[in-house]
C-alpha positions in Angstrom: 5.1 3.9 -13.3 7.6 3.0 -10.6 10.9 1.9 -12.1 13.0 -0.6 -10.2 16.7 0.0 -9.5 17.7 -3.5 -10.4 16.9 -6.1 -13.0 16.6 -9.8 -13.2 19.6 -10.0 -15.5 22.8 -11.2 -13.9 25.9 -9.4 -15.4 29.3 -10.8 -15.4 32.3 -9.1 -13.8 33.8 -8.5 -17.2 30.7 -6.8 -18.6 30.5 -4.6 -15.5 34.1 -3.5 -15.8 33.2 -2.0 -19.1 30.0 -0.3 -17.9 30.3 3.5 -17.9 28.7 4.0 -14.5 31.4 2.0 -12.8 33.4 4.2 -10.4 37.2 4.1 -10.0 36.8 2.7 -6.5 34.5 -0.1 -7.8 37.0 -0.9 -10.6 39.7 -1.3 -8.0 37.4 -3.6 -6.0 36.7 -5.6 -9.2 40.4 -6.1 -9.8 41.0 -7.3 -6.2 38.0 -9.7 -6.3 39.1 -11.2 -9.6 42.7 -11.6 -8.3 41.2 -13.6 -5.3 38.5 -15.8 -6.9 39.0 -15.6 -10.7 36.9 -14.3 -13.5 34.4 -17.2 -13.6 31.7 -15.5 -11.5 28.4 -13.8 -11.9 27.4 -10.8 -9.7 24.3 -11.2 -7.5 22.1 -8.2 -6.7 19.9 -7.8 -3.6 16.2 -7.7 -4.7 15.0 -5.4 -1.9 16.1 -3.1 0.9 18.3 0.1 0.7 21.4 -1.6 -0.6 20.7 -2.8 -4.2 24.3 -3.1 -5.5 26.3 -6.3 -5.7 29.1 -4.1 -4.2 28.1 -2.7 -0.7 30.8 -0.3 0.5 30.6 0.7 4.2 32.8 1.0 7.3 32.0 -2.2 9.2 34.9 -2.4 11.6 35.0 1.1 13.1 38.4 1.9 11.5 38.8 5.1 9.4 38.7 3.3 6.0 35.7 1.5 4.4 35.3 -2.1 3.5 33.5 -3.7 0.6 31.1 -6.6 0.5 30.7 -8.3 -2.9 28.0 -10.9 -3.7 28.4 -13.4 -6.6 28.0 -17.0 -7.6 30.4 -19.1 -9.6 29.5 -19.4 -13.2 28.4 -23.0 -14.1 28.3 -24.1 -10.5 24.9 -25.7 -10.2 22.9 -24.8 -7.1 26.0 -23.9 -5.1 24.4 -20.6 -4.1 25.6 -17.1 -3.4 29.0 -16.2 -2.0 29.9 -13.1 0.0 33.4 -11.8 0.0 34.7 -9.0 2.3 37.5 -6.9 0.9 39.5 -4.4 2.9 42.2 -1.7 2.1 45.9 -1.7 2.8 47.7 1.4 4.0 48.6 2.2 0.4 44.9 2.3 -0.6 44.9 -1.0 -2.5 42.1 -3.5 -2.0 42.5 -7.2 -1.0 40.1 -10.1 -0.2 39.9 -11.0 3.5 37.6 -14.0 3.2 34.9 -15.6 1.1 31.8 -17.2 2.9 29.2 -19.4 1.3 25.7 -17.8 1.8 22.5 -19.6 2.7 20.6 -19.2 -0.6 20.5 -18.8 -4.3 19.3 -15.2 -4.3 19.8 -12.2 -2.0 16.6 -10.7 -0.4 18.3 -7.7 1.3 21.5 -6.4 2.9 21.5 -4.3 6.0 24.6 -2.7 7.6 23.8 -1.4 11.1 25.2 -1.1 14.6 23.1 -3.6 16.7 25.6 -4.8 19.2 27.0 -3.1 22.3 30.2 -1.9 20.5 30.8 0.6 17.8 31.3 -1.9 15.0 28.6 -2.4 12.3 26.8 -5.7 12.0 26.2 -7.2 8.6 22.8 -8.7 8.0 22.2 -10.6 4.7 18.8 -12.1 3.9 18.9 -15.0 1.4 16.1 -16.4 -0.7 16.1 -20.1 -1.4 13.9 -22.8 -2.9 12.4 -23.8 0.4 10.3 -20.7 0.5 11.3 -19.3 3.9 14.2 -16.8 3.7 17.4 -17.4 5.6 19.1 -14.7 7.7 22.8 -14.7 8.3 24.6 -12.2 10.4 28.3 -11.5 9.9 30.9 -9.4 11.8 34.3 -8.1 10.8 36.9 -7.2 13.5 40.6 -7.6 13.8 41.0 -9.0 10.2 38.4 -11.7 11.1 35.3 -12.0 8.9 32.9 -14.5 10.3 29.3 -15.7 10.6 28.0 -15.1 14.1 24.4 -16.3 13.8 21.6 -17.4 11.5 17.8 -17.7 11.5 14.9 -17.9 9.1 12.2 -15.4 8.2 9.3 -14.5 6.0 9.7 -10.8 6.6 12.5 -8.8 8.2 13.0 -5.2 9.3 15.7 -3.5 11.3 14.4 -0.7 13.6 15.1 0.7 17.1 11.8 -0.7 18.2 12.4 -0.2 22.0 14.1 3.3 21.6 17.3 2.2 23.3 19.6 3.8 20.7 20.5 0.6 18.9 18.6 -1.1 16.1 16.9 -4.5 16.7 15.8 -7.0 14.2 12.0 -7.7 13.9 11.2 -10.9 11.9 8.0 -12.6 10.9 8.5 -16.3 10.9 6.3 -19.2 9.8 6.6 -22.2 12.1 5.2 -25.7 11.8 4.7 -27.8 14.9 6.7 -31.0 14.4 4.2 -33.1 16.4 0.8 -31.8 15.2 1.8 -30.4 11.8 0.0 -27.2 12.7 1.4 -24.1 11.0 1.4 -20.7 12.7 3.2 -17.4 12.4 5.0 -15.3 15.0 6.9 -12.1 15.2 10.3 -12.1 17.0 12.7 -9.5 18.4 16.3 -10.3 17.8 19.3 -8.5 19.4 23.0 -9.0 19.1 24.8 -9.2 22.4 28.4 -10.1 22.9 28.6 -11.3 19.3 25.6 -13.7 19.5 22.0 -13.5 18.5 19.5 -13.2 21.4 15.9 -14.1 20.4 12.8 -13.5 22.5 9.8 -15.8 22.8 7.9 -14.0 20.1 4.2 -13.0 19.7 1.4 -14.5 17.7 0.5 -13.0 14.3 -2.7 -13.4 12.4 -3.2 -17.0 11.1 -3.7 -18.1 7.5 -1.6 -15.5 5.8 -1.4 -16.1 2.0 1.7 -13.9 1.6 3.4 -10.8 3.1 3.3 -7.9 0.8 5.5 -5.2 2.5 6.6 -3.9 5.8 6.9 -0.2 6.6 9.1 1.3 9.4 7.2 4.2 11.1 5.8 5.2 14.4 2.6 5.3 16.3 0.6 8.5 16.9 2.2 8.5 20.4 5.6 8.7 18.8 6.7 5.1 19.6 8.5 3.2 16.8 6.3 0.7 15.0 6.4 -1.7 12.0 3.3 -1.8 9.8 2.9 -5.0 7.9 0.6 -5.4 4.8 -0.4 -9.0 4.0 -2.8 -10.9 1.9 -5.4 -13.0 3.8 -6.8 -16.3 2.5 -9.5 -14.5 0.5 -6.9 -12.3 -1.3 -7.9 -9.2 0.7 -5.2 -6.9 2.0 -4.8 -6.7 5.8 -2.5 -4.6 8.0 -0.9 -5.8 11.3 1.3 -3.5 13.4 4.0 -4.4 15.8 5.5 -2.2 18.5 7.3 -2.5 21.8 5.6 -2.2 25.1 5.8 -3.8 28.6 9.2 -5.3 27.8 8.1 -7.1 24.6 6.5 -6.8 21.2 2.8 -6.1 20.9 0.4 -6.7 18.1 -3.1 -5.2 18.8 -4.7 -6.6 15.6 -4.0 -10.2 16.7 -4.7 -9.5 20.3 -8.2 -8.1 19.5 -8.8 -9.8 16.1 -12.5 -10.1 16.7 -12.7 -6.2 16.8 -9.8 -5.1 14.6 -9.5 -7.6 11.8 -12.4 -6.2 9.8 -11.2 -2.6 10.4 -7.8 -3.2 8.8 -9.0 -5.4 5.9 -9.8 -4.0 2.4 -9.3 -4.9 -1.3 -5.8 -5.8 -2.6 -3.8 -2.8 -3.8 -4.9 -0.4 -1.1 -1.6 -0.5 0.8 -1.1 1.6 4.0 0.9 4.8 3.5 2.4 7.7 5.3 0.4 10.3 3.4 1.7 13.5 5.0 5.2 12.4 5.8 4.9 12.6 9.6 6.1 9.0 10.1 2.7 7.7 11.2 1.3 5.3 8.6 -2.4 5.6 7.7 -4.4 2.4 7.2 -7.1 2.6 4.5 -10.6 1.2 4.6 -13.0 1.3 1.7 -16.7 1.5 0.8 -18.5 2.1 -2.5 -18.6 5.7 -3.8 -22.0 7.4 -4.2 -24.0 5.6 -6.9 -22.0 2.3 -6.7 -23.7 0.7 -3.7 -25.5 -1.9 -5.8 -22.8 -2.5 -8.4 -20.8 -5.7 -8.6 -17.4 -5.5 -6.9 -15.4 -5.4 -10.2 -17.3 -2.3 -11.3 -17.3 -0.3 -8.1 -15.4 2.9 -7.5 -14.4 3.1 -3.9 -14.3 5.9 -1.4 -11.2 5.5 0.9 -10.9 6.6 4.5 -7.3 6.7 5.9 -7.1 6.1 9.7 -4.3 6.1 12.3 -4.0 3.6 15.2 -4.4 4.9 18.7 -4.3 3.0 22.0 -7.1 0.8 23.2 -7.5 -0.9 19.8 -8.9 2.2 18.1 -8.5 3.5 14.5 -9.2 7.2 14.2 -10.1 8.5 10.7 -7.7 11.2 9.4 -8.8 11.9 5.8 -11.4 10.5 3.4 -11.7 10.7 -0.4 -10.7 9.1 -3.7 -7.6 6.9 -4.0 -6.2 5.8 -7.3 -4.3 2.5 -6.9 -3.1 2.6 -10.5 -1.9 6.2 -10.5 -0.6 6.3 -7.0 -2.4 9.2 -5.4 -5.2 10.2 -2.9 -7.4 13.2 -3.2 -9.0 14.2 0.2 -12.6 15.4 -0.2 -13.3 18.8 1.4 -16.2 18.9 3.8 -18.6 20.3 1.3 -18.0 17.3 -1.0 -19.2 14.8 1.7 -22.3 12.9 0.5 -22.4 15.1 -2.6 -19.6 14.1 -5.0 -18.8 10.8 -6.9 -16.2 9.7 -9.3 -16.2 8.0 -12.7 -13.2 6.9 -14.9 -13.1 8.2 -18.4 -12.7 5.1 -20.5 -11.0 7.0 -23.3 -8.4 9.0 -21.4 -8.1 7.1 -18.1 -8.8 10.2 -16.1 -10.6 10.3 -12.8 -13.6 12.6 -13.3 -15.4 14.1 -10.3 -19.1 14.8 -10.6 -21.9 16.4 -8.6 -24.1 13.4 -7.7 -27.8 13.8 -7.8 -29.1 10.2 -7.3 -28.3 8.3 -10.5 -24.7 7.3 -11.4 -25.8 6.7 -15.0 -27.6 10.0 -15.5 -25.9 13.1 -16.9 -24.0 14.8 -14.1 -22.2 18.1 -13.7 -18.5 17.7 -14.0 -16.5 19.4 -11.2 -12.9 18.5 -12.3 -10.7 15.7 -13.8 -7.3 14.5 -12.8 -4.7 13.0 -15.3 -1.4 11.3 -14.5 1.3 11.6 -17.2 5.0 11.4 -17.7 6.8 14.7 -17.5 7.6 14.8 -21.2 3.8 14.5 -22.0 2.7 17.3 -19.8 3.4 20.4 -21.9 0.6 19.8 -24.4 -2.0 19.2 -21.7 -0.9 22.4 -19.8 -1.4 24.3 -23.1 -4.9 22.9 -23.3 -6.1 24.1 -19.9 -4.7 21.6 -17.5 -2.8 22.8 -14.4 0.0 21.1 -12.5 -1.0 19.8 -9.1 2.4 18.3 -8.1 5.4 16.5 -9.6 6.7 13.2 -8.2 9.8 11.8 -9.8 9.2 11.6 -13.5 5.4 11.8 -13.1 3.2 14.9 -13.3 -0.2 15.0 -11.8 -2.5 17.5 -13.6 -6.0 18.8 -13.0 -8.6 20.4 -15.3 -11.1 22.6 -13.6 -14.3 24.1 -15.3 -14.0 27.7 -16.4 -17.5 28.4 -15.0 -17.0 28.8 -11.2 -20.6 29.5 -10.2 -20.9 26.0 -8.8 -19.8 26.1 -5.1 -18.6 22.5 -5.3 -15.8 23.4 -7.8 -12.5 23.5 -6.0 -9.8 26.2 -6.4 -6.3 25.1 -7.6 -5.0 25.8 -4.1 -7.7 23.4 -2.6 -6.7 20.7 -5.1 -3.0 21.0 -4.3 -3.5 21.1 -0.6 -5.8 18.1 -0.6 -3.6 16.0 -3.0 -1.3 13.2 -1.7 1.0 11.4 -4.1 1.9 7.9 -2.7 5.6 7.4 -2.8 6.1 4.1 -0.9 
């Protein structure tokens, strides 16, 4: 359902020159790059982050004109890795290559352009993926016609955020560390700043042990308004768990690790139930799950789950915000109104894939009264369904969410279309 903005296919400079979506400005950059390094290159595309192009155009030196960063590798050069080339403009508007630098990996994880130092210039952060498993971070600066590497580190996860609300973004990294003497592996979160052209790194804080992999990080805030990073990860059992990192008392804090005996179970649930900012207020909700009515004794693979979304508050507390049905496959949550509590259950229609909501009367296998059904379709498939009695809940990108309500409204549990729309949350992250 969610289409990526990049592919795993590396395109040559020559093929991109002929691509119809290439702009005039990019064509000029192409020509300047080829003049500097030759045609024997393959462009490299960042796999994550906001900048997904092999050509990142931004003002990184504080002057009126923009610069371009281009990522590529030399064709046929085995394991030599990614190169980054900074190009600038002359007074006549033509582009020229300032310098090429060898990167620290064979693929690009993400590219971030942000002002993190004390001056007005933008800092250039490039995360590289390599065969060692741990990603490599390199930070570059461009000032006075000098393009240079000013620092490097490693990370498993990286986000840039003004975590301490000082008006400048900092770097929050999650890093796996192995004790050289004991061989013990552990994970820490670090806060990195750029000061006087150098990386300043704090002592770090402990993260939960035995993480199988990090799924995703989300920049948001706490209910108090303070900035926070929410981190979804897979634990050793393949369950999804959320940690959150924020700044307090002159350093990073992680309440899940600090009170793991209390909080770990509260933030752990089946894989696929990622945390989300359901209502767009910047505060991410963390889901927890239990069997829907009638599924209490079913095996885990056959259970339909009721999901409660909670927000973190101080003193290691999660406060429930909404509760209802969450579809991992179709990317939405339906909040149950109060009158549905302990009354309504859900089954999946095996033929249509729809979520069907029923009045529960004690036996999930008995015939039950249908209250409504929700179907997720592409926009070009919606017209026929709308003609056959379905109604539009909401559109999200190229996806339409539709509902079919019974025509007999004598049952008080049947929702109005307004109730459905007001209680429906498409998941966009």
